[in-house]
C-alpha positions as protocol buffer text, in pm:
chain_id: "A"
residue {
  index: 1
  type: MET
  ca { x: -14 y: 33 z: 16 }
}
residue {
  index: 2
  type: ASN
  ca { x: 172 y: 328 z: -141 }
}
residue {
  index: 3
  type: ASN
  ca { x: -69 y: 562 z: -27 }
}
residue {
  index: 4
  type: LYS
  ca { x: 41 y: 829 z: 216 }
}
residue {
  index: 5
  type: ILE
  ca { x: -245 y: 907 z: 431 }
}
residue {
  index: 6
  type: LEU
  ca { x: -389 y: 1137 z: 715 }
}
residue {
  index: 7
  type: LEU
  ca { x: -628 y: 975 z: 959 }
}
residue {
  index: 8
  type: LEU
  ca { x: -847 y: 1161 z: 1165 }
}
residue {
  index: 9
  type: GLY
  ca { x: -1045 y: 1079 z: 1481 }
}
residue {
  index: 10
  type: ALA
  ca { x: -752 y: 792 z: 1514 }
}
residue {
  index: 11
  type: SER
  ca { x: -832 y: 799 z: 1883 }
}
residue {
  index: 12
  type: GLY
  ca { x: -1181 y: 652 z: 1788 }
}
residue {
  index: 13
  type: TYR
  ca { x: -1411 y: 307 z: 1792 }
}
residue {
  index: 14
  type: ILE
  ca { x: -1346 y: 302 z: 1401 }
}
residue {
  index: 15
  type: GLY
  ca { x: -1011 y: 529 z: 1386 }
}
residue {
  index: 16
  type: GLU
  ca { x: -827 y: 357 z: 1640 }
}
residue {
  index: 17
  type: THR
  ca { x: -923 y: 41 z: 1436 }
}
residue {
  index: 18
  type: PHE
  ca { x: -779 y: 230 z: 1143 }
}
residue {
  index: 19
  type: ARG
  ca { x: -460 y: 307 z: 1327 }
}
residue {
  index: 20
  type: LYS
  ca { x: -438 y: -81 z: 1393 }
}
residue {
  index: 21
  type: LYS
  ca { x: -497 y: -230 z: 1083 }
}
residue {
  index: 22
  type: LEU
  ca { x: -271 y: 24 z: 808 }
}
residue {
  index: 23
  type: PRO
  ca { x: 79 y: 24 z: 769 }
}
residue {
  index: 24
  type: GLU
  ca { x: 341 y: 87 z: 969 }
}
residue {
  index: 25
  type: GLY
  ca { x: 462 y: 459 z: 885 }
}
residue {
  index: 26
  type: SER
  ca { x: 182 y: 492 z: 593 }
}
residue {
  index: 27
  type: PHE
  ca { x: 2 y: 756 z: 817 }
}
residue {
  index: 28
  type: ILE
  ca { x: 56 y: 1078 z: 987 }
}
residue {
  index: 29
  type: GLN
  ca { x: -262 y: 1212 z: 1236 }
}
residue {
  index: 30
  type: MET
  ca { x: -436 y: 1528 z: 1312 }
}
residue {
  index: 31
  type: LYS
  ca { x: -626 y: 1641 z: 1646 }
}
residue {
  index: 32
  type: TYR
  ca { x: -957 y: 1703 z: 1553 }
}
residue {
  index: 33
  type: SER
  ca { x: -907 y: 2014 z: 1811 }
}
residue {
  index: 34
  type: ASP
  ca { x: -616 y: 2107 z: 1508 }
}
residue {
  index: 35
  type: LEU
  ca { x: -864 y: 2073 z: 1202 }
}
residue {
  index: 36
  type: SER
  ca { x: -892 y: 2343 z: 986 }
}
residue {
  index: 37
  type: VAL
  ca { x: -823 y: 2407 z: 614 }
}
residue {
  index: 38
  type: GLN
  ca { x: -491 y: 2649 z: 700 }
}
residue {
  index: 39
  type: ASN
  ca { x: -368 y: 2342 z: 923 }
}
residue {
  index: 40
  type: LEU
  ca { x: -437 y: 2095 z: 673 }
}
residue {
  index: 41
  type: LEU
  ca { x: -232 y: 2330 z: 372 }
}
residue {
  index: 42
  type: ASN
  ca { x: 50 y: 2321 z: 627 }
}
residue {
  index: 43
  type: SER
  ca { x: 52 y: 1923 z: 693 }
}
residue {
  index: 44
  type: TRP
  ca { x: 44 y: 1830 z: 321 }
}
residue {
  index: 45
  type: ALA
  ca { x: 291 y: 2113 z: 199 }
}
residue {
  index: 46
  type: PHE
  ca { x: 513 y: 1910 z: 455 }
}
residue {
  index: 47
  type: ASN
  ca { x: 372 y: 1580 z: 458 }
}
residue {
  index: 48
  type: HIS
  ca { x: 256 y: 1555 z: 96 }
}
residue {
  index: 49
  type: PHE
  ca { x: -58 y: 1245 z: 204 }
}
residue {
  index: 50
  type: ASP
  ca { x: -231 y: 1162 z: -107 }
}
residue {
  index: 51
  type: THR
  ca { x: -562 y: 1072 z: 108 }
}
residue {
  index: 52
  type: ILE
  ca { x: -754 y: 1182 z: 346 }
}
residue {
  index: 53
  type: ILE
  ca { x: -995 y: 899 z: 612 }
}
residue {
  index: 54
  type: ASN
  ca { x: -1268 y: 1041 z: 815 }
}
residue {
  index: 55
  type: CYS
  ca { x: -1352 y: 895 z: 1093 }
}
residue {
  index: 56
  type: THR
  ca { x: -1459 y: 1203 z: 1343 }
}
residue {
  index: 57
  type: GLY
  ca { x: -1809 y: 1221 z: 1452 }
}
residue {
  index: 58
  type: TYR
  ca { x: -2014 y: 1233 z: 1719 }
}
residue {
  index: 59
  type: THR
  ca { x: -2307 y: 1012 z: 1898 }
}
residue {
  index: 60
  type: GLY
  ca { x: -2452 y: 1135 z: 2151 }
}
residue {
  index: 61
  type: GLU
  ca { x: -2718 y: 1320 z: 2275 }
}
residue {
  index: 62
  type: ASN
  ca { x: -2638 y: 1669 z: 2264 }
}
residue {
  index: 63
  type: LYS
  ca { x: -2800 y: 1866 z: 1955 }
}
residue {
  index: 64
  type: ASP
  ca { x: -2503 y: 2105 z: 1921 }
}
residue {
  index: 65
  type: LYS
  ca { x: -2208 y: 1839 z: 1962 }
}
residue {
  index: 66
  type: ILE
  ca { x: -2407 y: 1648 z: 1728 }
}
residue {
  index: 67
  type: ILE
  ca { x: -2390 y: 1944 z: 1425 }
}
residue {
  index: 68
  type: HIS
  ca { x: -2022 y: 2034 z: 1540 }
}
residue {
  index: 69
  type: GLY
  ca { x: -1902 y: 1712 z: 1560 }
}
residue {
  index: 70
  type: ASN
  ca { x: -2047 y: 1506 z: 1242 }
}
residue {
  index: 71
  type: LEU
  ca { x: -2055 y: 1843 z: 1031 }
}
residue {
  index: 72
  type: HIS
  ca { x: -1743 y: 2028 z: 1100 }
}
residue {
  index: 73
  type: ALA
  ca { x: -1477 y: 1817 z: 983 }
}
residue {
  index: 74
  type: PRO
  ca { x: -1638 y: 1700 z: 619 }
}
residue {
  index: 75
  type: ILE
  ca { x: -1695 y: 2099 z: 561 }
}
residue {
  index: 76
  type: VAL
  ca { x: -1368 y: 2150 z: 651 }
}
residue {
  index: 77
  type: ILE
  ca { x: -1229 y: 1849 z: 419 }
}
residue {
  index: 78
  type: THR
  ca { x: -1450 y: 1950 z: 127 }
}
residue {
  index: 79
  type: GLU
  ca { x: -1324 y: 2342 z: 119 }
}
residue {
  index: 80
  type: PHE
  ca { x: -929 y: 2207 z: 117 }
}
residue {
  index: 81
  type: VAL
  ca { x: -965 y: 1898 z: -140 }
}
residue {
  index: 82
  type: ASN
  ca { x: -1126 y: 2171 z: -360 }
}
residue {
  index: 83
  type: ILE
  ca { x: -809 y: 2370 z: -331 }
}
residue {
  index: 84
  type: VAL
  ca { x: -565 y: 2147 z: -351 }
}
residue {
  index: 85
  type: LYS
  ca { x: -698 y: 1871 z: -597 }
}
residue {
  index: 86
  type: GLU
  ca { x: -605 y: 1540 z: -656 }
}
residue {
  index: 87
  type: LEU
  ca { x: -680 y: 1402 z: -326 }
}
residue {
  index: 88
  type: THR
  ca { x: -873 y: 1100 z: -226 }
}
residue {
  index: 89
  type: VAL
  ca { x: -1126 y: 1146 z: 60 }
}
residue {
  index: 90
  type: LEU
  ca { x: -1225 y: 804 z: 264 }
}
residue {
  index: 91
  type: HIS
  ca { x: -1534 y: 910 z: 500 }
}
residue {
  index: 92
  type: ILE
  ca { x: -1710 y: 724 z: 731 }
}
residue {
  index: 93
  type: SER
  ca { x: -2040 y: 736 z: 776 }
}
residue {
  index: 94
  type: SER
  ca { x: -2337 y: 527 z: 894 }
}
residue {
  index: 95
  type: CYS
  ca { x: -2657 y: 290 z: 772 }
}
residue {
  index: 96
  type: ASP
  ca { x: -2895 y: 489 z: 1045 }
}
residue {
  index: 97
  type: MET
  ca { x: -3000 y: 768 z: 787 }
}
residue {
  index: 98
  type: TYR
  ca { x: -3276 y: 425 z: 651 }
}
residue {
  index: 99
  type: LYS
  ca { x: -3563 y: 367 z: 895 }
}
residue {
  index: 100
  type: ASN
  ca { x: -3750 y: 46 z: 772 }
}
residue {
  index: 101
  type: TYR
  ca { x: -4033 y: -190 z: 998 }
}
residue {
  index: 102
  type: ASN
  ca { x: -4120 y: -386 z: 665 }
}
residue {
  index: 103
  type: SER
  ca { x: -3918 y: -641 z: 488 }
}
residue {
  index: 104
  type: LYS
  ca { x: -3779 y: -357 z: 237 }
}
residue {
  index: 105
  type: THR
  ca { x: -3386 y: -330 z: 184 }
}
residue {
  index: 106
  type: PHE
  ca { x: -3201 y: -19 z: 94 }
}
residue {
  index: 107
  type: THR
  ca { x: -2947 y: 41 z: -189 }
}
residue {
  index: 108
  type: GLU
  ca { x: -2642 y: 303 z: -197 }
}
residue {
  index: 109
  type: ASN
  ca { x: -2900 y: 443 z: -458 }
}
residue {
  index: 110
  type: SER
  ca { x: -3204 y: 482 z: -239 }
}
residue {
  index: 111
  type: LYS
  ca { x: -3271 y: 811 z: -66 }
}
residue {
  index: 112
  type: PRO
  ca { x: -3266 y: 838 z: 349 }
}
residue {
  index: 113
  type: ASN
  ca { x: -3580 y: 871 z: 500 }
}
residue {
  index: 114
  type: ASN
  ca { x: -3465 y: 930 z: 865 }
}
residue {
  index: 115
  type: CYS
  ca { x: -3381 y: 1245 z: 820 }
}
residue {
  index: 116
  type: TRP
  ca { x: -3415 y: 1636 z: 789 }
}
residue {
  index: 117
  type: SER
  ca { x: -3614 y: 1571 z: 470 }
}
residue {
  index: 118
  type: ASN
  ca { x: -3824 y: 1341 z: 580 }
}
residue {
  index: 119
  type: PRO
  ca { x: -4017 y: 1575 z: 868 }
}
residue {
  index: 120
  type: SER
  ca { x: -4234 y: 1239 z: 971 }
}
residue {
  index: 121
  type: SER
  ca { x: -3972 y: 1059 z: 1034 }
}
residue {
  index: 122
  type: ILE
  ca { x: -3659 y: 1184 z: 1189 }
}
residue {
  index: 123
  type: ASN
  ca { x: -3315 y: 1094 z: 1376 }
}
residue {
  index: 124
  type: PHE
  ca { x: -3090 y: 1390 z: 1450 }
}
residue {
  index: 125
  type: HIS
  ca { x: -2811 y: 1225 z: 1455 }
}
residue {
  index: 126
  type: ALA
  ca { x: -2853 y: 1013 z: 1115 }
}
residue {
  index: 127
  type: ALA
  ca { x: -3019 y: 1370 z: 965 }
}
residue {
  index: 128
  type: SER
  ca { x: -2646 y: 1509 z: 1058 }
}
residue {
  index: 129
  type: LYS
  ca { x: -2486 y: 1206 z: 890 }
}
residue {
  index: 130
  type: ALA
  ca { x: -2711 y: 1197 z: 583 }
}
residue {
  index: 131
  type: LEU
  ca { x: -2628 y: 1589 z: 563 }
}
residue {
  index: 132
  type: ALA
  ca { x: -2226 y: 1547 z: 616 }
}
residue {
  index: 133
  type: GLU
  ca { x: -2253 y: 1328 z: 282 }
}
residue {
  index: 134
  type: GLU
  ca { x: -2421 y: 1562 z: 77 }
}
residue {
  index: 135
  type: VAL
  ca { x: -2130 y: 1785 z: 145 }
}
residue {
  index: 136
  type: VAL
  ca { x: -1806 y: 1473 z: 64 }
}
residue {
  index: 137
  type: SER
  ca { x: -2023 y: 1405 z: -227 }
}
residue {
  index: 138
  type: ARG
  ca { x: -1934 y: 1734 z: -363 }
}
residue {
  index: 139
  type: TYR
  ca { x: -1574 y: 1673 z: -428 }
}
residue {
  index: 140
  type: PRO
  ca { x: -1553 y: 1400 z: -700 }
}
residue {
  index: 141
  type: ASN
  ca { x: -1263 y: 1195 z: -544 }
}
residue {
  index: 142
  type: HIS
  ca { x: -1501 y: 1031 z: -246 }
}
residue {
  index: 143
  type: TYR
  ca { x: -1593 y: 727 z: -62 }
}
residue {
  index: 144
  type: ILE
  ca { x: -1873 y: 731 z: 166 }
}
residue {
  index: 145
  type: CYS
  ca { x: -1845 y: 445 z: 398 }
}
residue {
  index: 146
  type: ARG
  ca { x: -2188 y: 379 z: 549 }
}
residue {
  index: 147
  type: ALA
  ca { x: -2166 y: 134 z: 886 }
}
residue {
  index: 148
  type: GLY
  ca { x: -2438 y: -35 z: 1017 }
}
residue {
  index: 149
  type: PHE
  ca { x: -2440 y: -139 z: 1398 }
}
residue {
  index: 150
  type: LEU
  ca { x: -2123 y: -234 z: 1503 }
}
residue {
  index: 151
  type: PHE
  ca { x: -1975 y: -544 z: 1680 }
}
residue {
  index: 152
  type: ASP
  ca { x: -1700 y: -777 z: 1733 }
}
residue {
  index: 153
  type: GLN
  ca { x: -1518 y: -929 z: 1977 }
}
residue {
  index: 154
  type: PHE
  ca { x: -1419 y: -658 z: 2250 }
}
residue {
  index: 155
  type: ASP
  ca { x: -1651 y: -523 z: 2501 }
}
residue {
  index: 156
  type: HIS
  ca { x: -1735 y: -174 z: 2447 }
}
residue {
  index: 157
  type: PRO
  ca { x: -1998 y: 101 z: 2520 }
}
residue {
  index: 158
  type: LYS
  ca { x: -2068 y: 111 z: 2136 }
}
residue {
  index: 159
  type: ASN
  ca { x: -2020 y: -266 z: 2039 }
}
residue {
  index: 160
  type: TYR
  ca { x: -2373 y: -354 z: 1975 }
}
residue {
  index: 161
  type: LEU
  ca { x: -2359 y: -670 z: 2152 }
}
residue {
  index: 162
  type: SER
  ca { x: -2212 y: -451 z: 2474 }
}
residue {
  index: 163
  type: ARG
  ca { x: -2551 y: -239 z: 2423 }
}
residue {
  index: 164
  type: LEU
  ca { x: -2773 y: -567 z: 2368 }
}
residue {
  index: 165
  type: ILE
  ca { x: -2628 y: -679 z: 2696 }
}
residue {
  index: 166
  type: SER
  ca { x: -2689 y: -362 z: 2914 }
}
residue {
  index: 167
  type: PHE
  ca { x: -3058 y: -330 z: 2819 }
}
residue {
  index: 168
  type: ASP
  ca { x: -3336 y: -447 z: 3055 }
}
residue {
  index: 169
  type: ARG
  ca { x: -3588 y: -532 z: 2730 }
}
residue {
  index: 170
  type: ILE
  ca { x: -3491 y: -600 z: 2404 }
}
residue {
  index: 171
  type: LEU
  ca { x: -3725 y: -474 z: 2055 }
}
residue {
  index: 172
  type: ASN
  ca { x: -3652 y: -718 z: 1811 }
}
residue {
  index: 173
  type: ILE
  ca { x: -3573 y: -601 z: 1487 }
}
residue {
  index: 174
  type: ASP
  ca { x: -3408 y: -741 z: 1187 }
}
residue {
  index: 175
  type: ASN
  ca { x: -3082 y: -508 z: 1087 }
}
residue {
  index: 176
  type: SER
  ca { x: -2743 y: -527 z: 863 }
}
residue {
  index: 177
  type: LEU
  ca { x: -2454 y: -543 z: 1087 }
}
residue {
  index: 178
  type: SER
  ca { x: -2084 y: -428 z: 1034 }
}
residue {
  index: 179
  type: ASN
  ca { x: -1812 y: -674 z: 1168 }
}
residue {
  index: 180
  type: ARG
  ca { x: -1586 y: -376 z: 1283 }
}
residue {
  index: 181
  type: GLN
  ca { x: -1274 y: -564 z: 1173 }
}
residue {
  index: 182
  type: GLU
  ca { x: -1411 y: -647 z: 830 }
}
residue {
  index: 183
  type: PHE
  ca { x: -1542 y: -289 z: 825 }
}
residue {
  index: 184
  type: VAL
  ca { x: -1207 y: -103 z: 840 }
}
residue {
  index: 185
  type: GLU
  ca { x: -1053 y: -440 z: 631 }
}
residue {
  index: 186
  type: ALA
  ca { x: -1330 y: -343 z: 374 }
}
residue {
  index: 187
  type: CYS
  ca { x: -1263 y: 47 z: 363 }
}
residue {
  index: 188
  type: ILE
  ca { x: -825 y: -26 z: 375 }
}
residue {
  index: 189
  type: HIS
  ca { x: -912 y: -263 z: 35 }
}
residue {
  index: 190
  type: LEU
  ca { x: -1127 y: 34 z: -162 }
}
residue {
  index: 191
  type: ILE
  ca { x: -755 y: 237 z: -100 }
}
residue {
  index: 192
  type: LYS
  ca { x: -562 y: -38 z: -190 }
}
residue {
  index: 193
  type: THR
  ca { x: -760 y: -164 z: -520 }
}
residue {
  index: 194
  type: LYS
  ca { x: -835 y: 227 z: -637 }
}
residue {
  index: 195
  type: ALA
  ca { x: -1218 y: 105 z: -637 }
}
residue {
  index: 196
  type: SER
  ca { x: -1486 y: 354 z: -811 }
}
residue {
  index: 197
  type: PHE
  ca { x: -1545 y: 611 z: -564 }
}
residue {
  index: 198
  type: GLY
  ca { x: -1860 y: 651 z: -424 }
}
residue {
  index: 199
  type: THR
  ca { x: -2091 y: 479 z: -167 }
}
residue {
  index: 200
  type: TYR
  ca { x: -2061 y: 173 z: -13 }
}
residue {
  index: 201
  type: ASN
  ca { x: -2234 y: 28 z: 251 }
}
residue {
  index: 202
  type: ILE
  ca { x: -2021 y: -202 z: 419 }
}
residue {
  index: 203
  type: VAL
  ca { x: -2233 y: -444 z: 600 }
}
residue {
  index: 204
  type: ASN
  ca { x: -2204 y: -813 z: 714 }
}
residue {
  index: 205
  type: THR
  ca { x: -2438 y: -1033 z: 450 }
}
residue {
  index: 206
  type: GLY
  ca { x: -2739 y: -1123 z: 599 }
}
residue {
  index: 207
  type: HIS
  ca { x: -2987 y: -895 z: 778 }
}
residue {
  index: 208
  type: ILE
  ca { x: -3005 y: -1061 z: 1183 }
}
residue {
  index: 209
  type: GLU
  ca { x: -3294 y: -1065 z: 1394 }
}
residue {
  index: 210
  type: ASN
  ca { x: -3238 y: -953 z: 1750 }
}
residue {
  index: 211
  type: ASP
  ca { x: -3394 y: -1258 z: 1874 }
}
residue {
  index: 212
  type: ILE
  ca { x: -3130 y: -1434 z: 1726 }
}
residue {
  index: 213
  type: ILE
  ca { x: -2821 y: -1244 z: 1837 }
}
residue {
  index: 214
  type: CYS
  ca { x: -2973 y: -1277 z: 2220 }
}
residue {
  index: 215
  type: LYS
  ca { x: -2963 y: -1682 z: 2180 }
}
residue {
  index: 216
  type: LEU
  ca { x: -2655 y: -1659 z: 2082 }
}
residue {
  index: 217
  type: ILE
  ca { x: -2550 y: -1387 z: 2354 }
}
residue {
  index: 218
  type: SER
  ca { x: -2741 y: -1674 z: 2564 }
}
residue {
  index: 219
  type: LYS
  ca { x: -2538 y: -1956 z: 2466 }
}
residue {
  index: 220
  type: TYR
  ca { x: -2247 y: -1805 z: 2517 }
}
residue {
  index: 221
  type: LEU
  ca { x: -2239 y: -1564 z: 2795 }
}
residue {
  index: 222
  type: LYS
  ca { x: -2496 y: -1714 z: 2945 }
}
residue {
  index: 223
  type: LYS
  ca { x: -2753 y: -1412 z: 2931 }
}
residue {
  index: 224
  type: ASP
  ca { x: -3106 y: -1407 z: 2980 }
}
residue {
  index: 225
  type: PHE
  ca { x: -3297 y: -1114 z: 2798 }
}
residue {
  index: 226
  type: LYS
  ca { x: -3678 y: -959 z: 2794 }
}
residue {
  index: 227
  type: PHE
  ca { x: -3808 y: -827 z: 2479 }
}
residue {
  index: 228
  type: TYR
  ca { x: -4094 y: -580 z: 2428 }
}
residue {
  index: 229
  type: GLU
  ca { x: -4410 y: -705 z: 2289 }
}
residue {
  index: 230
  type: CYS
  ca { x: -4423 y: -445 z: 1976 }
}
residue {
  index: 231
  type: VAL
  ca { x: -4289 y: -151 z: 1872 }
}
residue {
  index: 232
  type: THR
  ca { x: -4565 y: 38 z: 2029 }
}
residue {
  index: 233
  type: ASP
  ca { x: -4496 y: -122 z: 2342 }
}
residue {
  index: 234
  type: TYR
  ca { x: -4121 y: 23 z: 2296 }
}
residue {
  index: 235
  type: LEU
  ca { x: -4230 y: 328 z: 2195 }
}
residue {
  index: 236
  type: PHE
  ca { x: -4453 y: 365 z: 2466 }
}
residue {
  index: 237
  type: SER
  ca { x: -4267 y: 218 z: 2750 }
}
residue {
  index: 238
  type: LYS
  ca { x: -4147 y: 454 z: 3075 }
}
residue {
  index: 239
  type: LYS
  ca { x: -3807 y: 314 z: 3035 }
}
residue {
  index: 240
  type: GLN
  ca { x: -3675 y: 353 z: 2684 }
}
residue {
  index: 241
  type: GLU
  ca { x: -3282 y: 322 z: 2713 }
}
residue {
  index: 242
  type: ASN
  ca { x: -3027 y: 588 z: 2566 }
}
residue {
  index: 243
  type: PHE
  ca { x: -3056 y: 372 z: 2180 }
}
residue {
  index: 244
  type: HIS
  ca { x: -3272 y: 394 z: 1925 }
}
residue {
  index: 245
  type: HIS
  ca { x: -3402 y: 61 z: 1850 }
}
residue {
  index: 246
  type: VAL
  ca { x: -3482 y: 127 z: 1440 }
}
residue {
  index: 247
  type: PRO
  ca { x: -3458 y: -140 z: 1184 }
}
residue {
  index: 248
  type: SER
  ca { x: -3207 y: -43 z: 910 }
}
residue {
  index: 249
  type: LYS
  ca { x: -3145 y: -306 z: 670 }
}
residue {
  index: 250
  type: VAL
  ca { x: -2933 y: -258 z: 306 }
}
residue {
  index: 251
  type: SER
  ca { x: -2775 y: -397 z: 63 }
}
residue {
  index: 252
  type: ASN
  ca { x: -2426 y: -510 z: 69 }
}
residue {
  index: 253
  type: ASP
  ca { x: -2367 y: -640 z: -288 }
}
residue {
  index: 254
  type: LYS
  ca { x: -2155 y: -271 z: -393 }
}
residue {
  index: 255
  type: ILE
  ca { x: -1877 y: -379 z: -181 }
}
residue {
  index: 256
  type: LEU
  ca { x: -1867 y: -762 z: -250 }
}
residue {
  index: 257
  type: ALA
  ca { x: -1864 y: -680 z: -589 }
}
residue {
  index: 258
  type: THR
  ca { x: -1502 y: -501 z: -529 }
}
residue {
  index: 259
  type: GLY
  ca { x: -1410 y: -803 z: -413 }
}
residue {
  index: 260
  type: ALA
  ca { x: -1403 y: -715 z: -43 }
}
residue {
  index: 261
  type: LYS
  ca { x: -1495 y: -989 z: 181 }
}
residue {
  index: 262
  type: MET
  ca { x: -1764 y: -940 z: 402 }
}
residue {
  index: 263
  type: SER
  ca { x: -1858 y: -1261 z: 624 }
}
residue {
  index: 264
  type: GLN
  ca { x: -2226 y: -1403 z: 684 }
}
residue {
  index: 265
  type: THR
  ca { x: -2350 y: -1196 z: 972 }
}
residue {
  index: 266
  type: TYR
  ca { x: -2459 y: -1498 z: 1166 }
}
residue {
  index: 267
  type: LYS
  ca { x: -2121 y: -1682 z: 1163 }
}
residue {
  index: 268
  type: SER
  ca { x: -1920 y: -1335 z: 1231 }
}
residue {
  index: 269
  type: ILE
  ca { x: -2102 y: -1311 z: 1594 }
}
residue {
  index: 270
  type: GLU
  ca { x: -2144 y: -1613 z: 1674 }
}
residue {
  index: 271
  type: GLN
  ca { x: -1739 y: -1605 z: 1589 }
}
residue {
  index: 272
  type: SER
  ca { x: -1670 y: -1302 z: 1804 }
}
residue {
  index: 273
  type: LEU
  ca { x: -1898 y: -1468 z: 2088 }
}
residue {
  index: 274
  type: GLU
  ca { x: -1680 y: -1750 z: 2095 }
}
residue {
  index: 275
  type: ARG
  ca { x: -1417 y: -1507 z: 2135 }
}
residue {
  index: 276
  type: TRP
  ca { x: -1522 y: -1206 z: 2387 }
}
residue {
  index: 277
  type: LYS
  ca { x: -1269 y: -1009 z: 2570 }
}
């Protein structure tokens, strides 16, 4: 891999995985607090990087921080690369801008329906991610890499398996999930193979329902679960965990067509639980 990469958000849940998987000496880092067009120009003049990987983002509940955390970096990066030209931008995004409680599966060409363009169905975090994609897509040499709910074998507050374990009750919904390790490897694959620019849903193969995941967790970690009877039961419950039980099912055909490897979701979850740490 000959690319010289600027990695933003290297201390985050996805960024730390890039830091471990990118070849040693192939990347430099910049703190989010230092991010500006001028600092990018100065770093580029000195380091001559040709690729930017943006893993910055904010997943909390504070709306001001969501706007700043999810939109500031894309705006600054896009302004910078439109000055320098010819650089590649890989931007980490999310599949949760899609929401559907029926059997529909979304592709990269589907219009997001969990954002500000759909007033009847808005998730503020998802909407900010959708808007960030619009900003990044104004620059032609981009990869927008959408992750499903992330998981792997490492217990972590942002691991979907860890979050399910922590809940008192679960809503049984069908979702697309992304093994964090495989997700990052697929992103690197896009850069390494110089795949066609554009948007990619990088999720494991096959949707999976929460009750199936919970059965696997029960098998390997000896945890029992209680479920909401239906969506209405969840929506009107007195205690809703700080987590949106939103089904988001997307196709991964496009990323698989590049030669990237994404394992079957059930198998990947089971292997993660077998090696749980």
